[in-house]
C-alpha positions in Angstrom: -27.3 20.5 14.6 -26.8 18.8 18.3 -23.3 18.5 19.2 -22.0 14.8 20.2 -22.0 13.9 24.0 -18.5 13.6 25.5 -19.6 9.9 26.0 -20.3 9.0 22.3 -17.0 10.6 21.2 -15.0 9.0 23.5 -16.6 5.8 22.8 -15.7 6.4 18.8 -12.4 7.1 19.7 -11.5 4.5 22.3 -8.2 2.7 21.8 -10.1 -0.7 21.2 -11.7 0.4 18.1 -8.5 1.6 16.5 -10.1 4.7 15.1 -7.0 6.2 13.7 -4.9 5.1 10.7 -1.9 2.8 11.2 1.4 4.3 12.2 4.1 3.0 10.1 6.3 0.9 12.5 10.3 0.8 12.4 10.2 -2.3 10.1 8.5 -0.9 7.2 11.4 0.7 5.8 14.0 -2.0 5.9 10.8 -4.6 4.4 9.9 -2.2 1.7 14.1 -2.2 0.7 14.3 -5.6 0.8 11.6 -5.7 -1.8 12.7 -3.3 -3.8 16.1 -5.1 -3.8 14.6 -8.4 -4.4 12.6 -6.8 -7.1 15.5 -5.7 -9.1 17.2 -9.2 -8.7 13.7 -10.9 -10.4 13.7 -8.3 -13.1 10.3 -7.0 -11.6 10.4 -3.4 -12.7 9.6 -0.4 -10.5 6.1 0.1 -11.3 5.0 -3.1 -10.2 7.2 -3.1 -6.3 5.5 0.3 -6.0 2.1 -0.7 -7.2 2.1 -3.8 -4.7 3.8 -2.1 -1.4 1.3 1.0 -2.2 -1.9 -1.1 -2.2 -0.7 -3.2 0.8 -0.9 0.4 2.6 -4.1 1.4 1.7 -5.2 -2.0 3.0 -3.4 -1.6 5.9 -4.7 2.1 6.3 -0.7 3.2 6.4 -0.1 6.4 4.7 3.3 6.5 6.4 4.1 3.4 4.4 3.4 5.4 1.3 5.3 8.1 1.8 8.3 5.8 2.6 7.5 3.9 -1.0 7.6 7.3 -2.6 10.9 8.6 -1.0 12.4 5.0 -2.1 11.2 5.0 -5.2 12.7 8.5 -5.9 15.8 7.2 -4.7 15.7 4.3 -7.2 14.8 6.5 -10.2 17.5 8.6 -12.2 15.1 11.2 -13.6 14.5 14.5 -12.5 10.9 14.4 -13.1 10.8 10.8 -11.3 9.2 12.3 -8.2 6.0 13.7 -10.1 5.8 10.3 -11.8 6.0 8.3 -8.5 3.7 10.3 -6.6 1.2 9.9 -9.4 1.5 6.3 -9.7 1.1 6.2 -6.0 -2.0 8.2 -6.3 -3.5 6.2 -8.6 -2.7 3.1 -7.3 -4.5 4.5 -4.0 -7.7 5.7 -6.0 -8.1 2.1 -7.5 -7.8 0.5 -4.2 -11.5 1.7 -3.6 -12.5 -0.9 -5.8 -11.4 -3.6 -3.5 -10.7 -1.9 0.1 -13.6 1.0 0.0 -13.7 4.4 0.1 -12.6 5.4 3.8 -9.2 3.9 3.4 -8.2 5.6 0.2 -9.6 8.7 1.5 -7.2 8.8 4.7 -4.3 7.5 3.0 -4.6 9.9 -0.1 -5.0 12.9 2.1 -2.2 11.9 4.6 -0.1 10.9 1.6 -0.4 14.1 -0.2 0.2 16.4 2.8 3.7 14.6 3.1 4.5 15.6 -0.4 7.6 18.4 -1.0 6.0 21.5 -2.2 7.6 21.9 -5.3 5.7 18.1 -6.5 2.7 19.0 -4.7 2.2 22.1 -6.6 2.4 20.2 -9.3 -0.7 17.7 -9.0 -2.8 20.3 -7.2 -2.9 22.1 -10.8 -4.5 19.1 -12.3 -8.2 18.1 -13.3 -10.4 14.7 -13.0 -10.2 12.9 -15.8 -13.0 10.4 -14.8 -15.9 12.7 -15.1 -18.9 11.0 -16.6 -20.8 13.0 -19.1 -23.6 12.2 -21.8 -21.1 11.9 -24.4 -18.8 9.2 -22.6 -20.8 7.1 -20.6 -21.7 4.4 -23.1 -18.1 3.9 -24.1 -17.0 4.0 -20.6 -19.4 1.1 -19.7 -18.2 -0.8 -23.2 -14.7 -0.4 -21.9 -15.5 -1.6 -18.3 -17.2 -4.5 -19.3 -13.8 -5.4 -21.6 -11.9 -5.4 -18.8 -14.4 -7.4 -16.6 -14.2 -9.9 -19.8 -10.2 -9.8 -19.7 -10.1 -10.9 -16.1 -12.7 -13.3 -16.0 -13.1 -14.7 -19.6 -14.5 -18.3 -19.6 -16.4 -17.6 -16.2 -17.5 -13.9 -17.5 -21.1 -14.3 -18.0 -22.0 -17.0 -15.9 -20.2 -15.0 -12.9 -22.5 -11.7 -13.6 -25.3 -14.0 -13.7 -24.5 -15.3 -10.0 -24.2 -11.6 -8.7 -27.5 -10.6 -10.3 -28.9 -13.7 -8.3 -27.2 -12.3 -5.2 -28.5 -8.7 -5.8 -29.8 -7.6 -9.2 -27.8 -4.2 -8.8 -25.1 -5.9 -7.6 -23.5 -6.5 -11.0 -24.7 -3.3 -12.3 -22.4 -1.5 -9.6 -19.3 -3.7 -9.9 -19.4 -2.9 -13.8 -20.5 0.6 -13.9 -19.0 2.1 -10.4 -15.8 -0.1 -10.6 -14.6 -1.5 -13.7 -15.9 1.4 -15.9 -14.9 3.8 -14.2 -12.3 3.4 -11.8 -10.5 0.0 -12.6 -10.1 0.7 -16.3 -8.9 4.0 -17.7 -10.4 6.8 -19.5 -9.1 6.9 -23.0 -5.8 8.7 -23.6 -6.5 12.1 -25.3 -9.3 12.5 -22.1 -6.4 11.5 -19.7 -4.0 14.1 -21.2 -6.6 16.6 -21.9 -7.3 16.4 -18.1 -5.8 14.8 -15.3 -2.3 14.5 -17.0 -2.0 17.8 -18.7 1.3 18.7 -17.5 2.9 15.4 -19.1 3.5 13.6 -16.2 1.5 10.4 -17.7 1.3 7.5 -15.4 -1.2 5.0 -16.1 -2.1 2.0 -13.8 -2.9 -0.5 -16.9 -4.3 -3.7 -17.0 -1.2 -5.6 -15.6 -0.7 -3.2 -12.4 -4.5 -3.1 -12.0 -4.1 -6.9 -11.8 -1.4 -6.4 -8.9 -3.3 -3.7 -7.4 -6.5 -6.6 -6.8 -4.4 -9.3 -5.6 -2.4 -7.3 -3.1 -5.4 -5.8 -1.7 -7.2 -8.7 -1.2 -4.5 -10.9 0.2 -3.6 -8.0 2.4 -7.5 -7.9 4.0 -8.0 -11.7 4.6 -11.0 -13.5 4.4 -11.3 -13.3 0.6 -9.2 -16.3 -0.6 -11.6 -17.1 -3.6 -11.3 -13.4 -5.0 -7.8 -13.5 -4.5 -7.7 -17.0 -6.8 -9.9 -14.7 -9.3 -7.3 -12.1 -9.7 -4.4 -14.4 -9.8 -6.0 -15.8 -12.7 -6.8 -12.4 -14.2 -2.9 -11.6 -13.9 -2.4 -14.7 -15.9 -5.0 -14.3 -18.8 -3.5 -10.9 -19.3 -0.7 -12.5 -20.8 -2.4 -15.4 -22.2 -4.8 -13.2 -24.2 -2.4 -10.5 -25.2 -4.3 -7.9 -23.3 -0.8 -7.0 -21.4 0.6 -5.9 -24.8 -2.6 -4.4 -26.2 -2.5 -0.7 -27.8 -2.2 1.8 -25.1 -0.5 -0.7 -22.3 2.3 0.4 -21.2 5.1 -3.1 -21.0 5.4 -3.9 -17.2 8.9 -5.1 -16.7 8.6 -8.7 -15.0 5.2 -8.8 -15.1 5.3 -12.2 -17.5 7.3 -13.7 -14.8 4.9 -12.2 -11.7 2.0 -14.3 -14.0 3.8 -17.7 -13.7 3.6 -20.2 -10.2 7.1 -18.9 -9.3 5.9 -15.6 -9.6 2.7 -15.7 -7.9 4.6 -17.4 -5.1 7.1 -14.6 -5.0 4.4 -11.8 -4.9 2.0 -13.5 -2.2 4.9 -14.0 -0.1 6.1 -10.8 -0.2 2.5 -9.2 0.2 2.6 -11.1 3.2 5.7 -9.8 4.5 5.1 -6.3 4.0 1.7 -6.8 5.9 3.6 -8.2 8.8 5.9 -5.3 8.8 3.3 -2.6 8.3 1.1 -4.0 11.3 4.0 -4.9 13.3 5.0 -7.9 14.3 2.0 -10.9 14.7 -0.5 -7.7 14.4 -1.4 -9.2 10.9 -4.0 -6.8 8.9 -5.7 -4.4 10.6 -8.6 -4.4 8.2 -11.6 -6.2 10.3 -9.8 -7.8 13.6 -12.4 -7.7 15.4 -13.3 -5.4 18.2 -12.5 -6.4 22.1 -13.2 -3.9 24.5 -10.8 -3.7 27.2 -12.6 -4.1 30.5 
């Protein structure tokens, strides 16, 4: 295969194209601490603020922030197994961010985050196997599970929205349901999870409520997708209105019902904005698609 010319490599890596990950600014750790402390005051549990801040970090392409979240979560935990559980939570959130941010940012952040983990934690994670492998025996059940999650998030509009998506492109709802809601945003059955990725008993599942928090945080941080933010705010509310947040297999999310209220919505969105500003640097905003302005 022919090598890239120096000119091509130089242009790919030109500073105006922002080709690298976002480096965590000095504002990140103080912002995370304020968020965690305010969450505690509001009786919002650790899984929620870790989920929100991790989703923002992934959207901003900033693995340094993920590592800071990991260490702060460990400081706020009182269990010897907390580091492994916190790492698993961050990794699961980073994986689910693919549905809202695309694959490359999750690759960047999850790879760098794994490389930053202490060896005793990383070695525990390395022994794990995938839990989302599709087989002839589980594919129909996974598709059904994805449709259930879709219906939960979009109740009242679920079929109309699928029809609208299909008019845009007939494969759009197919990909959204089967590629995301079925095999990423919804979780495999608990027996498959225990037999696969979580065989060493550090079970951390990003359930119905936390998945809505991932969606809201990613979409708010990337900007430009207000209608989708609205949809997932409603999706969070519906999790409690319809009882899905407390359904069999779901783990209670401390403070989740308050986050689904008007007051909680405002608090959540404002903290996402503050984290975006801290990660990007004052006035920098999101790095998702700021436009390319070549320096002459």
